[in-house]
C-alpha positions as CSV (number, residue, x, y, z in Angstrom):
1,M,0.0,0.1,-0.1
2,P,1.4,3.5,-0.9
3,A,2.7,5.6,1.9
4,A,4.3,8.5,-0.1
5,A,1.8,9.6,-3.1
6,V,2.6,12.7,-5.4
7,G,-0.3,14.3,-7.3
8,L,1.1,15.4,-10.3
9,S,-1.6,18.1,-11.2
10,P,-4.0,19.9,-8.8
11,S,-6.9,17.7,-10.0
12,Q,-5.0,14.7,-8.8
13,T,-4.0,16.1,-5.5
14,E,-7.6,16.9,-5.0
15,L,-9.0,13.6,-5.4
16,M,-6.3,12.1,-3.2
17,L,-7.3,14.6,-0.5
18,R,-10.9,13.9,-0.9
19,L,-10.0,10.2,-0.4
20,G,-8.7,11.4,3.0
21,L,-5.1,10.5,2.0
22,D,-3.7,13.6,3.4
23,D,-1.1,12.0,5.6
24,R,0.0,9.9,2.5
25,V,0.5,12.7,-0.2
26,V,4.2,13.9,0.1
27,G,4.2,16.4,-3.0
28,Q,2.0,18.2,-5.2
29,A,2.8,19.5,-8.7
30,Q,1.6,22.1,-11.3
31,V,0.0,24.1,-8.4
32,G,0.3,27.2,-10.4
33,T,-2.0,25.8,-13.3
34,A,-5.2,25.6,-11.1
35,E,-6.3,26.5,-7.6
36,L,-7.5,23.6,-5.3
37,P,-11.1,24.1,-4.4
38,A,-11.5,26.0,-1.1
39,D,-12.6,23.4,0.9
40,V,-9.7,21.0,0.3
41,A,-7.2,23.8,-0.1
42,E,-6.2,23.9,3.8
43,Q,-5.4,20.4,3.7
44,A,-2.9,20.7,1.0
45,A,-1.1,23.9,3.0
46,G,1.5,21.5,4.4
47,I,2.2,19.3,1.5
48,P,5.6,20.3,-0.4
49,V,5.1,22.1,-4.0
50,L,7.4,20.4,-6.3
51,S,6.4,22.3,-9.4
52,D,4.4,25.2,-10.6
53,D,3.3,25.4,-14.2
54,A,5.0,22.4,-15.7
55,P,5.6,18.9,-14.3
56,P,8.5,18.6,-11.8
57,T,12.0,17.5,-13.4
58,R,13.0,13.9,-12.9
59,E,15.5,15.0,-10.2
60,I,12.9,17.1,-8.0
61,L,10.1,14.3,-8.3
62,L,12.5,11.4,-7.2
63,G,14.0,13.7,-4.4
64,A,10.6,13.8,-2.9
65,E,11.1,10.0,-2.5
66,P,7.4,8.8,-3.6
67,D,6.2,5.4,-3.8
68,F,3.4,6.5,-6.0
69,V,2.8,9.1,-8.4
70,Y,-0.8,10.0,-10.0
71,S,-0.6,11.6,-13.2
72,P,-3.9,13.2,-15.5
73,T,-2.0,12.3,-18.7
74,G,1.1,10.5,-20.3
75,Y,2.6,13.9,-20.6
76,E,3.8,14.0,-17.0
77,F,6.1,11.1,-17.8
78,T,8.0,12.4,-20.9
79,A,11.6,11.7,-20.6
80,E,12.6,13.9,-23.5
81,Q,11.1,16.9,-21.6
82,G,13.1,16.1,-18.3
83,F,10.4,14.4,-16.5
84,A,10.8,10.8,-15.2
85,S,9.5,8.3,-17.4
86,I,7.5,5.3,-16.3
87,A,10.3,3.0,-16.9
88,Q,12.9,5.3,-14.5
89,L,10.1,5.6,-11.7
90,E,9.6,1.7,-12.1
91,Q,13.5,1.2,-11.7
92,A,13.2,3.7,-8.6
93,G,10.5,1.3,-7.2
94,V,8.0,4.0,-7.8
95,T,4.4,3.1,-9.2
96,A,3.1,5.3,-11.6
97,Y,-0.7,5.8,-12.3
98,T,-2.2,7.6,-15.4
99,A,-5.9,8.6,-15.3
100,T,-7.9,6.2,-17.1
101,G,-9.3,8.9,-19.8
102,G,-5.6,10.3,-19.9
103,C,-4.1,7.1,-21.0
104,L,-2.8,7.4,-24.9
105,E,-5.4,4.5,-26.0
106,R,-8.0,5.9,-24.2
107,R,-7.6,9.7,-25.0
108,N,-10.0,10.0,-27.7
109,A,-12.8,7.6,-26.4
110,G,-12.5,8.8,-22.7
111,T,-15.7,9.6,-21.0
112,V,-16.5,11.5,-17.6
113,D,-17.4,8.0,-16.1
114,D,-13.7,7.2,-16.2
115,I,-13.3,9.2,-13.0
116,F,-15.4,6.6,-11.3
117,T,-12.8,4.0,-12.5
118,D,-10.0,5.9,-11.0
119,I,-11.9,6.3,-7.9
120,D,-12.5,2.7,-7.4
121,N,-8.9,1.9,-8.4
122,L,-7.4,4.4,-5.9
123,G,-9.7,3.0,-3.2
124,R,-8.3,-0.6,-3.8
125,I,-4.9,0.7,-4.2
126,F,-4.8,2.9,-0.8
127,D,-7.5,0.4,0.9
128,V,-10.0,3.2,1.4
129,P,-13.0,1.6,-0.3
130,E,-15.6,3.2,1.8
131,A,-14.2,6.7,1.2
132,A,-14.2,5.8,-2.5
133,Q,-17.8,4.6,-2.4
134,T,-19.0,7.7,-0.8
135,L,-17.0,10.0,-3.5
136,T,-18.5,7.9,-6.4
137,D,-22.0,7.9,-4.8
138,R,-21.7,11.8,-4.7
139,G,-20.2,12.2,-8.4
140,R,-23.1,9.9,-9.7
141,A,-25.8,11.5,-7.9
142,D,-24.5,15.1,-9.2
143,L,-24.5,13.7,-12.8
144,D,-28.3,12.1,-12.2
145,A,-29.3,15.3,-11.1
146,V,-28.0,17.3,-14.0
147,E,-29.7,14.4,-16.3
148,A,-33.2,14.9,-14.4
149,A,-33.0,18.6,-14.7
150,I,-32.6,19.0,-18.4
151,A,-34.7,16.0,-19.5
152,G,-37.5,18.2,-21.0
153,E,-35.0,20.9,-22.6
154,T,-34.5,21.1,-26.4
155,R,-30.9,20.6,-27.1
156,L,-28.6,23.6,-28.1
157,S,-25.9,23.2,-30.6
158,V,-22.5,23.8,-29.0
159,A,-18.8,24.0,-30.3
160,Q,-16.1,23.7,-27.9
161,L,-13.1,25.7,-28.9
162,Y,-9.4,26.8,-28.1
163,V,-8.3,30.3,-29.1
164,D,-4.6,30.9,-29.3
165,G,-4.3,34.5,-30.6
166,S,-6.2,34.3,-33.9
167,S,-5.5,30.4,-34.0
168,L,-8.8,28.3,-33.7
169,S,-9.0,24.6,-32.7
170,A,-12.1,22.7,-31.7
171,I,-12.7,19.7,-29.5
172,G,-14.6,16.9,-31.1
173,A,-13.9,13.6,-29.2
174,G,-12.5,12.3,-25.4
175,V,-13.7,13.3,-22.2
176,E,-14.5,17.0,-23.2
177,Y,-17.0,15.8,-25.8
178,D,-18.6,13.7,-23.4
179,M,-18.9,16.7,-20.8
180,I,-21.0,18.6,-23.3
181,A,-23.1,15.6,-24.2
182,L,-23.8,15.3,-20.6
183,A,-24.7,18.7,-20.1
184,G,-27.2,18.4,-22.8
185,G,-25.4,20.1,-25.6
186,E,-25.3,18.7,-29.2
187,N,-21.5,19.0,-30.3
188,V,-21.2,20.6,-33.9
189,Y,-17.9,18.4,-34.0
190,S,-17.8,14.8,-33.3
191,P,-15.7,11.8,-33.3
192,D,-17.5,10.9,-36.8
193,D,-15.7,13.8,-38.4
194,A,-12.6,12.8,-40.1
195,A,-10.5,15.4,-38.3
196,F,-11.2,13.9,-35.0
197,A,-10.6,10.3,-35.9
198,D,-7.1,9.9,-34.2
199,F,-7.0,13.2,-31.8
200,F,-9.7,14.7,-29.6
201,A,-8.9,18.1,-31.0
202,A,-8.1,19.8,-34.5
203,S,-7.5,23.1,-36.2
204,I,-10.4,24.8,-37.7
205,S,-10.8,27.7,-40.0
206,P,-13.0,30.7,-39.0
207,E,-15.3,29.9,-41.9
208,S,-15.9,26.3,-40.9
209,L,-17.0,27.6,-37.4
210,A,-19.2,30.0,-39.0
211,A,-20.8,27.4,-41.3
212,E,-21.7,25.4,-38.3
213,N,-23.2,28.6,-36.4
214,P,-23.2,27.1,-32.9
215,E,-25.8,28.5,-30.5
216,A,-23.3,28.3,-27.6
217,I,-19.7,28.2,-27.4
218,V,-17.5,26.7,-24.7
219,F,-13.7,27.4,-24.1
220,A,-11.3,26.4,-21.5
221,V,-9.2,29.0,-19.9
222,S,-6.6,29.1,-17.1
223,T,-6.9,32.6,-16.1
224,E,-9.7,35.4,-16.0
225,Q,-7.8,37.5,-18.4
226,Q,-7.6,34.5,-21.0
227,A,-11.4,34.3,-20.7
228,A,-11.9,38.0,-21.5
229,D,-9.4,37.9,-24.2
230,T,-11.0,34.9,-25.8
231,E,-14.4,36.5,-25.5
232,D,-13.0,39.5,-26.9
233,Y,-12.1,37.6,-29.9
234,L,-15.2,35.7,-30.5
235,R,-17.4,38.8,-30.2
236,A,-15.0,40.9,-33.0
237,T,-14.5,38.0,-35.1
238,F,-17.9,36.2,-35.1
239,P,-20.5,39.0,-34.3
240,N,-23.3,37.1,-36.4
241,L,-22.7,33.9,-34.8
242,A,-25.9,32.6,-32.8
243,A,-23.9,32.0,-29.8
244,V,-22.6,35.7,-29.9
245,Q,-25.9,37.1,-30.4
246,N,-27.4,35.3,-27.7
247,D,-24.6,35.7,-25.4
248,R,-23.8,32.1,-24.8
249,L,-20.2,32.2,-24.7
250,I,-19.0,30.0,-21.7
251,S,-15.8,29.8,-20.0
252,I,-14.7,26.7,-18.1
253,S,-11.5,26.0,-16.0
254,A,-9.0,24.5,-18.1
255,A,-8.0,22.4,-14.8
256,D,-11.2,20.8,-15.1
257,V,-11.2,19.1,-18.3
258,F,-8.3,17.0,-17.5
259,P,-8.9,13.3,-17.4
260,G,-9.3,11.7,-14.0
261,T,-10.4,15.1,-12.0
262,L,-13.8,15.6,-10.2
263,G,-13.6,18.8,-12.2
264,N,-15.2,16.8,-15.1
265,I,-18.5,16.8,-13.0
266,R,-18.3,20.3,-12.0
267,V,-18.2,21.3,-15.7
268,V,-21.0,19.2,-16.4
269,Q,-23.0,21.0,-13.8
270,Q,-21.8,24.4,-14.9
271,L,-22.3,24.0,-18.5
272,A,-26.1,22.3,-18.1
273,A,-27.0,25.5,-15.5
274,E,-25.6,28.0,-18.1
275,L,-27.0,26.2,-21.3
276,Y,-30.5,25.8,-19.7
277,P,-30.6,28.3,-16.7
278,T,-34.3,27.6,-16.2
279,A,-34.1,24.0,-15.6
280,F,-32.2,24.7,-12.4
């Protein structure tokens, strides 16, 4: 049973804290990418910080002497970036666990339900099955409540975008696609589109977005400034889009769209409430 765990992103740290593993977490990483929810932030106050806005280097991670590391994706184990690879961790006697939805072979087909697989696995690994079951029951109840609330709503068309300057990318597969579906949105891009057959995101042209004319646009951001800049760009570039004219530009936390995070459920709740406000 692990006695010295590291969360390689705030989302993974949060999950372990909610399982009551405070005394077994010896490091938290990428703390600058998102704030922990207020109700668990105090629990993390004494946990050593290993990195700010990128995964910790191999030396720093191994220096924390973990026996278990929990990561949202495989990127955190990229040796070419100076991070500890899974093989290097195994050589040091460290177990590496990648969120189910963040595994390369699952990334394009990931769903929100994958978080429950992770919760169950962690419950077994750390021998806290009751805490895991409580967390699962709460999460499933939250999703069921959303489903019930929007049952009678006419579905809105939605595009999920990432804006980098004037470059546009869309999400058409994976856990983010599933979040929109569970929130009652009809994503205008889908895994059936050739552009998303091999990867969950793809570059798109402004013309293609205009042709789809979504009724709502969702975009993930890390800061309030990024949210404001993205909204300004969308309003200036696409004044005639239904989403812009109806003021349905919805920013969500980039940290909450990572695989293996309870934030996936929070995003479903947020999107449903913003898409169908009269249902709540």
